Structure formats: structure tokens, C-alpha cells
C-alpha positions as CSV (number, residue, x, y, z in Angstrom):
1,M,-62.0,-59.0,30.9
2,D,-64.6,-60.4,28.5
3,L,-64.6,-57.2,26.6
4,V,-60.8,-57.3,26.3
5,S,-60.8,-60.9,25.0
6,N,-63.6,-60.2,22.6
7,L,-61.8,-57.2,21.2
8,S,-58.6,-59.2,20.8
9,I,-60.7,-61.7,18.7
10,G,-62.0,-58.7,16.7
11,F,-58.6,-57.1,16.1
12,G,-57.2,-60.5,15.1
13,V,-59.9,-60.7,12.4
14,A,-59.7,-57.0,11.3
15,F,-55.8,-57.0,11.2
16,T,-55.6,-59.7,8.4
17,L,-54.2,-58.3,5.2
18,Q,-57.5,-59.1,3.3
19,N,-59.7,-57.3,5.7
20,L,-57.4,-54.3,6.1
21,L,-57.5,-54.0,2.3
22,Y,-61.3,-54.1,2.1
23,C,-61.6,-51.7,4.9
24,F,-59.3,-49.3,3.1
25,I,-61.2,-49.8,-0.2
26,G,-64.5,-49.1,1.5
27,C,-63.2,-46.0,3.2
28,L,-61.7,-44.7,-0.1
29,L,-64.8,-45.5,-2.2
30,G,-67.1,-44.1,0.4
31,T,-65.1,-40.9,0.6
32,L,-64.8,-40.5,-3.1
33,V,-68.5,-41.0,-3.8
34,G,-69.5,-39.1,-0.7
35,V,-67.7,-36.1,-2.0
36,L,-69.5,-36.2,-5.4
37,P,-72.7,-34.1,-5.4
38,G,-76.1,-35.7,-5.4
39,I,-75.1,-39.0,-3.7
40,G,-75.2,-39.9,0.0
41,P,-74.3,-43.0,2.0
42,V,-77.6,-44.8,1.2
43,A,-77.1,-44.5,-2.6
44,T,-73.4,-45.3,-2.3
45,I,-74.0,-48.5,-0.4
46,A,-76.9,-49.5,-2.6
47,M,-74.7,-49.0,-5.7
48,L,-71.7,-50.9,-4.3
49,L,-73.7,-53.7,-2.6
50,P,-73.4,-56.0,-5.7
51,A,-69.6,-55.6,-5.6
52,T,-69.6,-57.4,-2.2
53,Y,-71.4,-60.6,-3.3
54,A,-68.2,-62.6,-4.1
55,L,-66.5,-61.5,-0.9
56,P,-66.4,-63.5,2.4
57,P,-69.2,-62.1,4.8
58,V,-66.7,-60.4,7.3
59,S,-64.8,-58.7,4.5
60,A,-68.1,-57.6,2.8
61,L,-69.5,-56.0,6.0
62,I,-66.2,-54.4,6.9
63,M,-66.1,-52.8,3.4
64,L,-69.7,-51.6,3.6
65,A,-69.1,-50.1,7.0
66,G,-66.0,-48.3,5.6
67,I,-68.2,-47.0,2.8
68,Y,-70.7,-45.6,5.4
69,Y,-68.0,-43.7,7.4
70,G,-66.3,-42.6,4.1
71,S,-69.5,-41.1,2.7
72,Q,-70.1,-39.3,6.1
73,Y,-66.6,-37.7,5.8
74,G,-67.1,-36.9,2.1
75,G,-70.4,-35.2,2.9
76,S,-68.7,-32.8,5.2
77,T,-66.0,-32.0,2.6
78,T,-68.5,-30.8,0.0
79,A,-70.6,-29.1,2.7
80,I,-67.6,-27.0,3.7
81,L,-66.0,-26.4,0.3
82,V,-69.0,-25.9,-2.0
83,N,-72.0,-25.4,0.4
84,L,-73.4,-28.7,-0.9
85,P,-74.1,-31.2,1.9
86,G,-73.2,-34.7,0.6
87,E,-75.9,-36.2,2.8
88,S,-78.6,-34.9,5.2
89,S,-76.6,-34.9,8.4
90,S,-74.1,-32.6,6.8
91,V,-76.7,-29.9,6.2
92,V,-75.8,-28.1,9.5
93,T,-72.1,-28.2,8.6
94,T,-72.7,-25.9,5.7
95,L,-73.9,-23.1,7.9
96,D,-70.5,-22.3,9.4
97,G,-68.2,-24.5,7.3
98,Y,-68.9,-22.8,4.1
99,Q,-68.5,-19.3,5.7
100,M,-65.1,-20.4,7.0
101,A,-64.1,-21.6,3.4
102,R,-65.2,-18.2,2.0
103,Q,-62.9,-16.5,4.6
104,G,-60.0,-18.7,3.3
105,R,-60.2,-21.0,6.4
106,A,-61.4,-24.1,4.6
107,G,-58.3,-26.0,6.0
108,P,-59.1,-25.5,9.7
109,A,-62.8,-26.2,9.0
110,L,-62.0,-29.5,7.2
111,A,-59.5,-30.5,9.9
112,A,-62.1,-29.7,12.6
113,A,-64.6,-31.9,10.8
114,G,-62.0,-34.7,10.5
115,I,-60.7,-34.6,14.0
116,G,-64.2,-34.2,15.5
117,S,-65.4,-37.2,13.4
118,F,-62.4,-39.3,14.4
119,F,-62.8,-38.6,18.1
120,A,-66.6,-39.2,18.1
121,G,-66.2,-42.3,16.0
122,C,-63.7,-43.8,18.5
123,V,-66.0,-43.0,21.5
124,G,-69.0,-44.4,19.6
125,T,-67.2,-47.6,18.8
126,L,-66.1,-48.0,22.4
127,I,-69.7,-47.6,23.6
128,L,-70.8,-50.1,20.9
129,A,-68.2,-52.6,22.1
130,A,-69.1,-52.1,25.8
131,F,-72.9,-52.2,25.6
132,A,-73.4,-54.7,22.8
133,A,-73.2,-57.8,25.0
134,P,-75.6,-56.6,27.8
135,L,-78.1,-55.5,25.1
136,T,-77.8,-59.0,23.5
137,E,-78.8,-60.6,26.8
138,V,-81.9,-58.5,26.7
139,A,-82.5,-59.4,23.1
140,F,-82.7,-63.2,23.9
141,K,-85.8,-62.4,26.0
142,F,-87.6,-61.1,22.9
143,G,-90.4,-63.3,21.4
144,P,-92.6,-62.5,18.4
145,A,-94.8,-60.1,20.4
146,E,-91.8,-58.2,21.7
147,Y,-90.3,-57.9,18.2
148,F,-93.6,-56.6,16.8
149,S,-93.9,-54.0,19.6
150,L,-90.2,-53.0,19.1
151,M,-90.8,-52.4,15.4
152,V,-93.9,-50.3,16.1
153,L,-91.8,-48.2,18.4
154,G,-89.1,-48.0,15.7
155,L,-91.6,-46.8,13.1
156,I,-93.1,-44.2,15.4
157,G,-89.5,-43.1,16.3
158,A,-88.8,-42.7,12.6
159,V,-91.9,-40.5,12.2
160,V,-91.1,-38.4,15.2
161,L,-87.4,-37.8,14.2
162,A,-88.0,-37.2,10.5
163,S,-87.5,-33.6,9.5
164,G,-90.4,-31.6,8.1
165,S,-94.1,-32.4,8.4
166,L,-95.3,-35.2,10.7
167,I,-98.2,-36.0,8.3
168,K,-95.7,-36.5,5.4
169,A,-93.5,-38.7,7.5
170,I,-96.5,-40.9,8.5
171,G,-97.5,-41.0,4.8
172,M,-94.0,-42.2,3.8
173,I,-94.0,-44.9,6.5
174,I,-97.4,-46.2,5.4
175,L,-96.3,-46.2,1.7
176,G,-93.2,-48.2,2.7
177,L,-95.4,-50.7,4.6
178,L,-97.7,-51.1,1.6
179,L,-94.8,-51.6,-0.7
180,G,-93.5,-54.3,1.7
181,L,-96.8,-56.2,1.2
182,V,-96.1,-56.7,-2.5
183,G,-94.9,-60.3,-3.2
184,T,-95.6,-63.8,-2.0
185,D,-97.3,-64.3,1.4
186,V,-95.0,-66.2,3.7
187,N,-97.7,-68.3,5.4
188,S,-100.1,-69.2,2.5
189,G,-97.6,-68.9,-0.5
190,V,-100.2,-66.8,-2.4
191,A,-98.9,-63.8,-4.5
192,R,-100.3,-60.5,-3.2
193,F,-100.5,-57.2,-5.1
194,S,-98.3,-58.6,-8.0
195,F,-101.0,-57.7,-10.7
196,D,-100.0,-61.0,-12.5
197,I,-96.5,-59.6,-13.2
198,P,-94.1,-62.6,-12.5
199,E,-91.2,-60.2,-11.5
200,L,-93.3,-58.8,-8.6
201,T,-94.0,-62.2,-7.0
202,D,-90.7,-61.9,-5.1
203,G,-91.6,-58.4,-4.0
204,I,-89.9,-55.1,-4.8
205,G,-86.2,-55.2,-3.9
206,F,-84.9,-52.6,-1.4
207,I,-81.9,-51.9,-3.6
208,V,-84.2,-50.9,-6.5
209,I,-86.1,-48.5,-4.3
210,A,-83.0,-47.1,-2.6
211,M,-81.2,-46.5,-5.9
212,G,-84.3,-45.0,-7.6
213,V,-85.6,-42.8,-4.8
214,F,-82.2,-41.6,-3.4
215,G,-79.8,-41.9,-6.4
216,Y,-81.9,-41.1,-9.5
217,G,-84.4,-38.8,-7.6
218,E,-81.5,-36.6,-6.5
219,I,-80.0,-36.5,-10.0
220,I,-83.3,-35.5,-11.6
221,S,-83.7,-32.8,-8.9
222,N,-80.1,-31.5,-9.7
223,L,-80.8,-31.5,-13.4
224,G,-84.0,-29.5,-12.8
225,K,-81.9,-26.6,-11.4
226,H,-80.3,-24.0,-13.6
227,E,-76.6,-24.7,-14.4
228,S,-75.5,-21.6,-12.5
229,E,-76.9,-23.1,-9.3
230,R,-74.7,-26.2,-9.8
231,E,-71.5,-24.3,-10.3
232,V,-68.7,-25.3,-7.9
233,F,-67.1,-22.7,-5.7
234,T,-63.4,-23.4,-5.8
235,A,-62.3,-22.2,-2.4
236,K,-58.6,-21.6,-2.0
237,V,-57.4,-23.6,1.1
238,Q,-54.9,-21.6,3.2
239,G,-53.3,-23.6,5.9
240,L,-54.6,-27.0,7.2
241,M,-54.6,-27.3,11.0
242,P,-56.7,-25.2,13.4
243,T,-54.9,-22.7,15.6
244,K,-54.5,-23.2,19.4
245,D,-57.4,-20.8,19.9
246,D,-59.5,-22.9,17.5
247,F,-58.7,-26.1,19.5
248,M,-59.8,-24.4,22.7
249,K,-63.2,-23.6,21.1
250,M,-63.4,-27.0,19.4
251,M,-62.8,-29.4,22.2
252,P,-65.8,-28.7,24.4
253,A,-68.0,-28.6,21.3
254,M,-66.7,-32.0,20.2
255,L,-67.4,-33.5,23.7
256,R,-70.9,-32.1,23.7
257,G,-71.6,-33.3,20.1
258,T,-70.1,-36.8,20.9
259,A,-72.3,-37.3,24.0
260,L,-75.4,-36.2,22.1
261,G,-74.6,-38.4,19.1
262,C,-74.0,-41.5,21.2
263,G,-77.4,-41.2,22.9
264,L,-79.5,-40.2,19.9
265,G,-77.8,-42.5,17.4
266,I,-79.4,-45.6,19.0
267,L,-82.9,-44.1,18.4
268,P,-84.7,-45.4,15.3
269,G,-85.1,-43.1,12.3
270,G,-82.2,-40.8,11.5
271,G,-80.5,-40.5,14.9
272,A,-77.3,-39.1,13.2
273,L,-79.4,-36.3,11.5
274,L,-81.2,-35.3,14.7
275,S,-78.1,-35.4,16.8
276,A,-76.3,-33.0,14.3
277,F,-79.2,-30.5,14.5
278,A,-79.5,-30.9,18.3
279,A,-75.7,-30.3,18.7
280,Y,-75.9,-27.2,16.6
281,T,-78.9,-25.9,18.5
282,I,-77.0,-26.4,21.9
283,E,-74.0,-24.5,20.5
284,K,-76.2,-21.6,19.5
285,K,-77.5,-21.4,23.0
286,I,-74.0,-21.2,24.6
287,K,-72.9,-17.7,25.3
288,L,-70.2,-16.4,22.9
289,K,-66.8,-15.4,24.3
290,P,-65.5,-11.8,23.7
291,G,-64.4,-11.4,20.1
292,E,-65.8,-14.9,19.1
293,M,-67.5,-15.1,15.7
294,P,-71.3,-15.7,15.9
295,L,-72.6,-19.1,14.8
296,G,-73.6,-19.0,11.2
297,K,-70.8,-16.6,10.3
298,G,-67.9,-19.0,10.4
299,N,-67.5,-20.2,14.0
300,I,-65.4,-23.4,14.2
301,R,-67.8,-24.8,17.0
302,G,-70.5,-24.9,14.3
303,V,-68.4,-27.4,12.4
304,A,-66.9,-29.5,15.2
305,A,-70.1,-30.1,17.2
306,P,-72.5,-31.4,14.5
307,E,-69.7,-33.4,12.7
308,S,-68.8,-35.1,16.0
309,A,-72.6,-35.7,16.7
310,N,-73.4,-37.2,13.4
311,N,-70.3,-39.5,13.4
312,A,-71.0,-40.7,17.0
313,G,-74.6,-41.3,16.0
314,S,-73.6,-43.3,12.9
315,Q,-71.4,-45.6,15.1
316,T,-74.0,-46.2,17.8
317,S,-76.7,-46.8,15.2
318,F,-75.0,-50.2,14.7
319,I,-76.1,-51.2,18.3
320,P,-79.8,-52.0,17.5
321,L,-78.8,-53.6,14.2
322,L,-76.1,-56.0,15.6
323,T,-77.9,-56.8,18.9
324,L,-81.6,-56.9,17.9
325,G,-81.5,-57.1,14.1
326,I,-83.6,-53.9,13.9
327,P,-82.2,-51.3,11.4
328,P,-82.5,-47.8,13.1
329,N,-82.1,-45.9,9.8
330,A,-82.0,-46.3,6.0
331,V,-78.2,-47.1,5.9
332,M,-78.6,-49.9,8.5
333,A,-81.6,-51.2,6.5
334,L,-79.2,-51.7,3.6
335,M,-76.7,-53.4,6.0
336,V,-79.5,-55.9,6.9
337,G,-79.9,-56.6,3.2
338,A,-76.1,-57.2,2.9
339,M,-76.2,-59.6,5.9
340,T,-79.1,-61.6,4.5
341,I,-77.4,-61.8,1.1
342,H,-74.5,-63.6,2.9
343,N,-76.9,-65.9,4.8
344,I,-76.4,-64.1,8.1
345,Q,-79.6,-63.6,10.2
346,P,-79.2,-60.2,11.9
347,G,-80.0,-60.3,15.6
348,P,-78.7,-61.5,19.0
349,Q,-77.5,-64.8,17.6
350,V,-74.8,-63.1,15.5
351,M,-72.6,-62.5,18.6
352,T,-72.8,-66.1,19.8
353,S,-72.9,-68.0,16.5
354,N,-70.4,-65.7,14.6
355,P,-68.2,-63.9,17.1
356,Q,-65.4,-63.4,14.5
357,L,-67.9,-61.4,12.3
358,F,-69.4,-59.4,15.2
359,W,-66.2,-58.4,16.9
360,G,-64.2,-58.1,13.7
361,L,-66.7,-55.5,12.4
362,I,-66.5,-53.5,15.6
363,A,-62.6,-53.6,15.6
364,S,-62.6,-52.6,11.9
365,M,-64.5,-49.4,12.9
366,W,-61.5,-48.1,14.8
367,L,-59.2,-48.9,11.9
368,G,-61.7,-47.4,9.5
369,N,-61.8,-44.1,11.4
370,A,-58.0,-44.0,11.6
371,M,-57.7,-44.6,7.8
372,L,-60.2,-41.9,7.1
373,I,-58.4,-39.2,8.9
374,I,-55.1,-40.2,7.3
375,L,-56.8,-40.3,3.9
376,N,-58.9,-37.1,4.1
377,L,-56.5,-34.5,5.6
378,P,-53.9,-34.8,2.9
379,L,-56.3,-35.2,0.0
380,I,-58.3,-32.0,0.4
381,G,-56.7,-30.4,-2.7
382,I,-57.8,-33.4,-4.9
383,W,-61.4,-33.3,-3.6
384,I,-61.5,-29.6,-4.7
385,K,-60.3,-30.6,-8.2
386,L,-62.9,-33.4,-8.4
387,L,-65.7,-30.9,-7.7
388,T,-64.8,-28.8,-10.7
389,I,-66.1,-31.6,-13.0
390,P,-69.1,-30.2,-14.8
391,Y,-72.4,-31.9,-13.7
392,R,-73.3,-32.7,-17.3
393,W,-70.4,-35.1,-17.4
394,L,-70.9,-36.4,-13.9
395,F,-74.5,-37.4,-13.9
396,P,-74.4,-39.8,-16.9
397,A,-71.6,-41.8,-15.1
398,I,-73.7,-42.0,-11.9
399,V,-76.8,-43.1,-13.9
400,L,-74.8,-45.8,-15.7
401,F,-73.2,-47.0,-12.5
402,C,-76.6,-47.3,-10.8
403,A,-78.0,-49.3,-13.8
404,I,-75.0,-51.7,-13.9
405,G,-75.3,-52.2,-10.1
406,V,-79.0,-53.0,-10.1
407,Y,-78.9,-55.2,-13.2
408,S,-76.1,-57.3,-11.7
409,T,-78.3,-58.1,-8.6
410,N,-80.8,-60.3,-10.5
411,N,-79.6,-60.0,-14.1
412,N,-83.0,-58.6,-15.0
413,T,-83.8,-55.6,-17.1
414,W,-87.1,-55.2,-15.2
415,D,-85.1,-53.9,-12.2
416,I,-83.6,-51.1,-14.3
417,W,-87.1,-49.9,-15.4
418,M,-88.2,-50.1,-11.7
419,V,-85.3,-47.9,-10.7
420,A,-86.2,-45.4,-13.4
421,I,-89.9,-45.4,-12.1
422,F,-88.8,-44.9,-8.5
423,G,-86.4,-42.2,-9.6
424,V,-89.3,-40.2,-10.9
425,I,-91.2,-41.0,-7.7
426,G,-88.1,-39.8,-5.7
427,Y,-88.1,-36.5,-7.6
428,L,-91.8,-36.0,-6.7
429,F,-90.9,-36.7,-3.1
430,I,-88.2,-33.9,-3.2
431,K,-90.7,-31.5,-4.9
432,L,-93.4,-32.3,-2.3
433,G,-90.9,-32.0,0.6
434,C,-91.2,-35.6,1.7
435,E,-88.2,-37.2,3.3
436,P,-87.7,-40.7,1.7
437,A,-85.8,-42.4,4.5
438,P,-88.9,-43.4,6.5
439,L,-90.2,-45.1,3.3
440,L,-87.2,-47.4,3.2
441,L,-87.6,-48.2,6.9
442,G,-91.3,-49.0,6.4
443,L,-90.4,-51.3,3.4
444,I,-87.8,-53.2,5.5
445,L,-89.7,-53.4,8.8
446,G,-93.2,-54.0,7.2
447,P,-92.7,-57.7,6.3
448,M,-90.8,-58.4,9.6
449,M,-93.7,-56.7,11.5
450,E,-96.3,-58.8,9.7
451,E,-94.4,-62.1,10.2
452,N,-93.9,-61.5,14.0
453,L,-97.5,-60.3,14.5
454,R,-98.9,-63.4,12.8
455,R,-96.4,-65.7,14.7
456,A,-97.4,-64.1,18.0
457,L,-101.2,-64.5,17.2
458,L,-100.6,-68.2,16.1
459,L,-98.8,-68.9,19.5
460,S,-101.6,-67.2,21.5
461,R,-104.4,-68.9,19.4
462,G,-105.6,-65.5,18.0
463,D,-105.6,-63.7,21.3
464,W,-104.5,-60.0,20.7
465,S,-104.0,-59.4,24.4
466,V,-100.6,-61.2,24.1
467,L,-99.2,-57.8,23.0
468,V,-100.1,-56.2,26.3
469,T,-99.9,-59.1,28.8
470,R,-96.2,-59.8,28.2
471,P,-94.4,-57.1,30.2
472,L,-91.6,-56.3,27.7
473,S,-94.1,-56.0,24.8
474,A,-96.5,-53.8,26.9
475,G,-93.5,-51.6,27.9
476,L,-92.4,-51.0,24.3
477,L,-96.0,-50.2,23.2
478,A,-96.4,-47.8,26.1
479,A,-93.1,-46.1,25.1
480,A,-94.4,-45.8,21.5
481,A,-97.7,-44.3,22.8
482,L,-95.8,-41.9,25.1
483,L,-93.7,-40.8,22.1
484,V,-96.8,-40.0,20.1
485,I,-98.4,-38.1,23.0
486,I,-95.2,-36.1,23.7
487,V,-94.7,-35.1,20.0
488,M,-98.3,-34.0,19.7
489,M,-98.0,-31.6,22.6
490,P,-98.0,-28.0,21.3
491,A,-94.8,-26.9,23.1
492,V,-92.8,-29.9,21.9
493,K,-94.3,-29.5,18.4
494,N,-93.0,-25.9,18.2
495,K,-89.6,-26.9,19.5
496,R,-89.3,-29.7,16.9
497,Q,-90.2,-27.3,14.1
498,E,-87.5,-24.8,15.5
499,A,-84.9,-27.6,15.5
500,F,-85.4,-28.4,11.8
501,K,-85.8,-24.7,10.7
502,E,-82.1,-24.5,9.8
503,E,-82.5,-27.3,7.2
504,E,-85.2,-25.3,5.3
505,A,-82.9,-22.3,5.4
């Protein structure tokens, strides 16, 4: 009954005219920018974060959540129509989605992606609503030692689940942690690693790094390619809805993808990405029916399963953010920033001290998913037209938008130069094959880890054994150690490389 009464509070908040409007604006903006090449949900939210400063906290978070779902939907649209994944978890969708578009079946492919995403989003939101309260009860048992151990587990999870080389992922985490040390020490008030530059005494802003590494880095990478490689394939969409036979193939794939996404989305470090790859791997292992198209050649299961998985994963990734205050991925790290901007401390107290915000955000997810499917299915033709804009006209607008967004944060030209520097660094990461998401997680979690470790040591009078004598802390550190041991085992190492092989292809 508690769940019903809580959801009624949430729908009461979400169904106000103002919040419905901001939910719609978020979904529309997210879809629009998600469709544009070279920008994913992280850059989209980073760019549009300053626009939410003047809004009430509930409206701001509802709008940002809408941007997140919208960019996920938009990413699948470009993946299917032009073989260009809008963001990393849409990489798998290109394998069968683009083949379907080339066969003139872009309509059923886009519909499968939309329906799968809507179904998985609804299930993911239901799981979030059902399990948020029990997890919050556990969260109240967390002290500084437990929070430190949880963040260690989170960073190790980010390393394990990052695609590509483990060494590179560890390097990115460490670089993020080091960047997090720049600024004023919380305990002593002394400036660290600021090199006597006044602007660095407050540290390096996460928006600056997110825009530079993700937004500008991707633009520089795209400009580095020959223009012929950036040409847009204008697929002619014939028909919209999947056939009865398509639905028969889609439904089991959607259920499998949703179940995987709900489980893996809670894990730290790119759960939506891993669940999309895992869902596709499972579909490949399932025996084909007589006359069924092989996966990779235009099978609708290859679109429905990963799209359901990444959407379910993106919904359940809100669980650790809202209940424990720990961002499990780069997008949630930006949501932490948005909450702190509005003087909301992410963590278990949000549910008790601000139930309207907590349940209003959860209720808005259902509305957001419904709005997205209504928006996206009829607007397929418009997205195709947008993608015919030459990149030479598109990228200056993106650069300008990023610069205006980052300048409006602190009204400081220093931030624009920093974004440009991190743009070049982001381009180097792409060239070196380093995934930048672990860096952003390291940057966000680093200062929090340091603060909780120092607080735990102060309370225990410098006794390091507090990390292993408290049962919950010891359990989390043991889980982190077990994760490291498992991933280093040769058999698991090979399987992991196999799971991410499709991305390299």
C-alpha cells in the first residue's frame, strides 16, 4: 500500500502542467540532439544543464531525465537510419538495424526499437519504484567507512565493465581521481595542484570536462574523417509497424533484454552499455527458426533485444543514484551535479526529506516514456531530413552551443579555454582507444572517496582496520576484491573480450 500511496504523490507532482511541459521539452530536446551525429546523452545533458538553473528542482530533474531518455531513443534512430550510433549503447543496434534500413525495413526497425524501449522503460521504472524504499533502508546503515568501500567497488565495477583494454580503463579512472584532487582541500582549506592559478582553486568543473572530452572530442574526431565517411545514407522508409511475424520474434527478445538490463543497469560503470552487448550475445546463441534471417543481416531480434536492454538499464541506473547518492555511470554523475546545483544532497535522505521530488521524478519516467513513443514514431521522416544537413554546417553550431553553455555556468572565459583543452585531450583518448566515461566517474567519486576515508579515519582515530572490522564495509571490499579476481581469470578475460568484439567491428 505504501508503494501505491507514494506513487499517487509522484503522479500528483508529475501531472502538474509545469512538470508535464518540462518533461515534454526534455524528451523533445533529448531526442533532437540525440539524433544529431557526434553527441550522446552525456554531452546533451552537460550542454543543457545551465538551462535548468532557473527552474524549480523537481522540474529541472524531470527535464534532465527526459533529456536522458530522449537521447537514448535518438541514438537508436541514427544507428538504424545512417549506421551512426548516437551513443555507445546504440552500437549493437547498428548491426541489424542498419541492415534492415538498407532492405527498406527502417520503419519496422525503428518501431521495434521504440516499442522495446517503451516496454523496458516501464518495467525498469516499476522495479525502481518497488525496490527504492528497501534499498534506502539499507543506505541508512552506511557510515563513512561503508561509503568509501562502496565507492571502491563502484570504481572497480567501472573498470571491469568498460569496453576495451582493462589497463586503459584503470588509467582513465586514476586520471579522473587525480583531476578530482585539484582545488581546495576540504579539511585544511589549502589549495592543491592549482599552480597558483586562481581559477583552479575551486577545482576543475565536471561540466567543463564532460563538454570537452565528450562533445568537442567527438567533433574533432568527426572532422578528422574524410567528408565521404560522414555522408548520410537517406534510407527510404517503407511502412512503419512490424508484421505479426516480427512481433512473434520481437516479444521474447524484448523480455530477455529487459530482464538483463534491469539487473545490469544497477551495476556501476556503463550498465546500459554492457546489458546491450550481453543481450545481443544471448540472441546470437539462440537457435534460428527455419527461414529466419541470421543476426547481423537484418534480424529484428537484433534491434529489439539490445534496445530493450539499454533502456531498462538506463532506468535502473537511477536506483544507486537516488538511494545511495552514488552515480553508477557518467550520465548519473551529471545528475548528481544537477542535484547539488539545486542544493539537494543526493542519497537516502532525498526520499524522506523531499518525497515530492523523489516520487515525482519516478512518476515522470512513465510519462516520459509514453511521450517518447508518441513523439518518435510519427517523426521518423523529419529525423531523416535533419540528418541530411552537411556536417560542415552542423559542427560550428554544436561548438557555439557548448561554449555558450559552459560560459553561462560561471560567466568565466577560463572555462571556455578549459573545454577546448579537454576537447583535444578527448580526441587523443579516441585515437588511443580509451573510453572517457571512467574518467568522469573517477572525477566525481574521487573527492567523495577522499572525504569519506578521512572522516572514517578521524572517527576511528587513525585506525585503518575500521574498513574491515565493520561488516558492511568488509563485505563491499570483499566483493570488490572478488570482482578483480574473477575478471583476471583467463576464461573470463577471453569471454569479456568476445563480448566487446562487436564494438570494434
